[in-house]
Every structure is written in structure tokens, then in C-alpha cells.
N, C-alpha and C positions, 0 to 999 in steps of 0.2 A: 640290314637290307642286302640280299644277295642278288648279284647280277644274274639276269635271266629269269627271275621269279615274277617279274612284272613286265607289261608291255612298255614301249618307250615312253609315251606321254606320262603314264602313271609313275614310272620310275623317276624321271627327272622332275616332275611336279612335286612328288613326295620328298625327294632329296632336297629340292630348293626350299620347300615349306619347313622341313625339319631344320635346315641350316638357319633360316631366318629366326625360327623360334629359339634355337641355341644361341644365336648372336644376341637376342634380346635378353635371355637368361644370363648370358655372360656379362652384358652391360650392367645388369642389376647386381651381380655377384662381385664384380670388380670396380664398382663405381668410385672407390677410394683412390684408384690408380689408373690413369689413362694409359700409361705404358704397358702395364700388366694386361689391361683389357685389350689393347691392340695386339699384344703378343698372342694371347689366347684366341682372339678372333682370327688372326692370320692362320693359326693351326687349324681351326675349324673350317675356314674357307679352303685352305689348301687340301685338307682331307676330302672335302666334298668335290673339289675339282679333280682330284685324283680318281675318285670313284666314277665321276662323270666321264672322264677321258677313257678309262678302261672299258666302260660300258659302250660308249659311242664307237670306239675303234672296232668293236665286234658287231655293232648293230647295223641293220639295214633299214633305212627309213622307208616307210610304206608308200610315201609319195613326196612330191616336190614341196608341197605346203608344209608337211611335217618337218622336213629338213630346214626350210627357211625359218619356221617358227622357232625351232631349237636354236639356230645360230644367231637369230635376230633378238631373241628375248631371254631364253634360258641361260645359255652360256655367258652372255655379257652380264646378266644379273649377278651371277656367282663370281665370275672373274673380276668384274668391276668392284665388288666388295673386297676381294683380296687386294687389289691395287689400292683401294681406299685405305684399308687398315695399314698397309705398308707405308703409305704416305703419312698417315698420322704418326706411326712409329718413328719414321725418319724426322719429322718435324719436332716431336716431343723430346726425342733423345738428343737432338742437336741444341736444345735450349734448356739447360738444367733449371733455370729459374722460371720457365714458362715462356710463352710467346711474347716477345717485346713488340713495340709498335712497328719498328723498322722491319723485323722479320715477318710480322703479320701482313703488312702491306705488300711485301715482296711475294709472299705466298699467294695472296689474292690476285696480284698482278700477273703472276705466272699462270694461274687458272684462267683468268680472263683472256690472256694471250693465246692459250690453247683453244678456247672457244672461237676466237677471232681467226686463228690460223685454219681451223677446221669448220668454218661457218657453214659450208655447204652440207657437210655430213651432220652438223648439229641441227640445221634446219630440217634435214631429212628425218632425223631422229625425233625431234620435237613435234614436227608436223605429221608424224606417223605415216609418212609416205610409203608407197609400195612399188612404184613403177620401175625401180632398179633392184628389187629384192632378188630376182633370179640371177643377177650378176654379182651382187654383194654377198649373198648368204647361201650360196651353193658351192660345194667342194669341187664339182666338176668344171666350174667356170674359171676358177683361179685358186690354186692351192696355197700360194704364198701370201701371207698377210702383208698389207701395205705398210702397217705400222711396224716399227722395230719391235722385235719380240723381247719383252722384259724378262720372261722366264722361259728359257729354251726347253726346260723339262716338260712343259705343257704343249710343246709343238709336236704335232703329228699330222701328216697329210689328211688323215680321216677325222681330225679333230679341229681343223682350222679352215676358215674361209678368208677371203680378202679383207672383210670389213667387220667381222665380229669383235676383233680386238679394239678397234676405234670406238665402237659402241660401248665396250667395257670401260674405256678411258673416259668417255663422256659421263657415264654413270658415276665413276669414281670422283670425277671433278665436281659434279653436281652435289654429291654428298659432302665433299670437302668444303665447298662454299658454305653449306649449312653449318658444318662443324666450326668453321672459322668465325661464324657470327658471334659466338659466345665470348671469345677473347676480345673481339672487336668492341663488343658492348662494354666490357670491363674497362678497356683502354679509354673508350669514349667518356665513361662516367668519371674518370680520374684525370682527364685532361681538359683542354678548353671546351666550352660548350658547343663550339662550332666544328669540332673534329668530325670528319665524315666517317660514318660507319659503312663498311663495304656492303653493298646491296646484294641480296641473294638472287639467284636466277628466278624470275617470276614463274609461278606455277601455271599461269595462263599467258600465252603469247598474244600480242596485239598485231594485227595485220592491217596494213594501209589499204583502205577501201575507197578513198577518193581517187580521182584521175592521177595518173603518173605525172602529168604536166603540172599538177598542183604541188607535188613534192619537189619538182625541179624548180619551180618558182621559189619555194621556201629555201632550198639549198643555196641558190644564188643570193637570196636575201640575207641568209646567215653569213655568207662570205662577205657581202658588202658591209654588213653591220659589224663583222669581226666577232661573232658570237662564240667561236670555239678557239681555245688555246690562245686567248688574247689577240685574236686576229691572225695568228700564224698558221692555222690549218688551211691546207690547200683545198681547192674544189674537189679534187680526186679523193682526198681523205674524208671530206664531208659526205660525198656521195656513197663511199664505201660504208661509212658509219650508219647513214640513214637506211641504206639497203639492209644492213644487218639488223638494226633495231626494229624496222617496220616490216621485215620479211617480204621484201619486194625486189624484183630485178629491174634495173634501169639499164637497158642495153647500150644506148648511145645518148647520154644526157646532153652533150654539147650540140648534137644535131637537133634534139628535141627543143633545146633552148632557142636555136635559130628559128624554129617554127613559132615559138612564143613571140619572138621579136617581129615576126611577120604578121601577127594578129592585128586586124584592124580595130578590134575591141580593146586593145591595150595590153600591156605587159604584166599587169597585176590583177587579173580577174580573181584568182583564188585569194590573194592577200587582201584585196578589197572586200571580198565576201566574208573572209575570216574576221576582219575588223567589225563588219556589220553584225555578224552573228554573235561575236563576243560582246558587243555593246548591248544587244538585245538580252543576252544571258545575264549580264550584270544588272540590267534594269529589272529583270525578273527576280533576281536574288534580293535586290534592295526593296522590292515591293512586297516581299513576303513579311508576314507579321513576325516581330521579334518575340522570342520566348524568354 
């Protein structure tokens, strides 16, 4: 494919589709060796990224939407896979006998720490938000990436925005979680039956749709019961975790809790209703005919 023979969208869409097909073929060809497969995949991704960089440096986007779409979707999809295969190569070459239990959980913990550290950007990515696209994915607004550049050879002011790199990292880590599932399952099957298999990132997010005050009730109840970390988790940690899991922002939970304490109807409206609905649901299950 020669640069300049196709318009922008056709060029990078074709390049991306060709790369993904080559990666699939490569996976089948080198299924006997994960390291060889990773090496070949790195070469394929790097070659595609080189072509993409050379093209974009010379290219003028037809409008703002085309520029945003490219830096939000196309470049991260390719760069993310390059990072992903580098991660696999590093993991596999550091463990001659394959991933052990300790190393596996270390890798999973590292990935989940990344998502926690960058939870705002991950929510933005998973929620397919657009309200900051003109700041995140346009070169004119910020030329220097916020993330540390892993490969300086791919940095060029015309080929980088402030946030395309972090979207690539998100893609790489999502793929890595899926990759780590297989050794986790093998370890689980050969150890105690209660060994916990790392859970992949769900394909569909769950959003809290009850009132915020209801979640605040639950958070204080979890703290009182000592439900997390054997009772050692702080309220701040519990609220941070619940906001992350349920994709909700609680601006001032302590102030909201004071409002709950001032309610004449009681402190446990949601918890009482939860118990009532739970008991009804259990009754429905028990009343169903057994097969």
C-alpha cells in the first residue's frame, strides 16, 4: 500500500484491517510458541505503526471529526496491540517455565492498579464519552502526551495528542487481562478448589441507577459490618471503590450522610427496602416449580 494512493480514512482503515488479519494468521502459524508469536506480532504492529506515522505526518485532516476519530480509535487500536505484544514477550521471556502463581497474580494486580489509577480515563473510554474529545484527541490543543512515551521513535508532534497513548495503554491492558485468564485457569485447576481466578474486565459495564443516597447508606453499612479487608478498609477507600465499580460520582458523601441522619423517615430507607425486595424475590424463587 503506497502512501498517497488512498484518502485518509480508507488508508488507515485498510491498514488496520490488514494488520488484524495478519495478527490472526500469525497466531495460527506460531501457535506452538507464544514467544515466537509475540516477536512476529511486534514486528507486524511496528511496521504498521511506522506506515501510519509516515502517512499522518504528511496528511491534512479534512475536519476536526476525522482528526478526533483517528487519534481516539485508529492509532490506539494499533499502538495498543504493539504494547500488548511487548507485554506478553516480557512476561514470557522472564518466566522460562511459564507463568507461576505468584507472577500471574503480580501481573493481574499491576493491570488492575493501572485501571484504578486511570479510572477517569477508563470510564471515559468504556462509556464512549465525547465531551472532552476536542481537548484529548486534537494535536492543536496539546502536542505532548500526558503518558510517558514508551517508544520515542513514534513520537512526532503531528502524530501525537495528549491522550491517544493512554487509550492505547487501556486497550493493551484489557487484552492482557484476557491473555492472563488461561494460565490462571490452569493454576486454579491444579491447586485448591477455592483458588480465585482473576476476573476479566466485563464486556458490559453496570451503572448505579438508584439514588446516590442509597449507595451512601450501603457504604456506611459495609463499613459498620466490616465487609471489606476484614474491617480494615476506610470509608474513603470504600467510597472510591464503589464509585469505580458502579460508575458514579459521589461529590461529598459525608455531607450527604448528614442529610440521611436528619431524615425523619429513618436512616435505613434503602436498606429496609432492599431487605423487603430480597425476601419477595426469594419467595418467588421458592414458589417456582422444581424441574
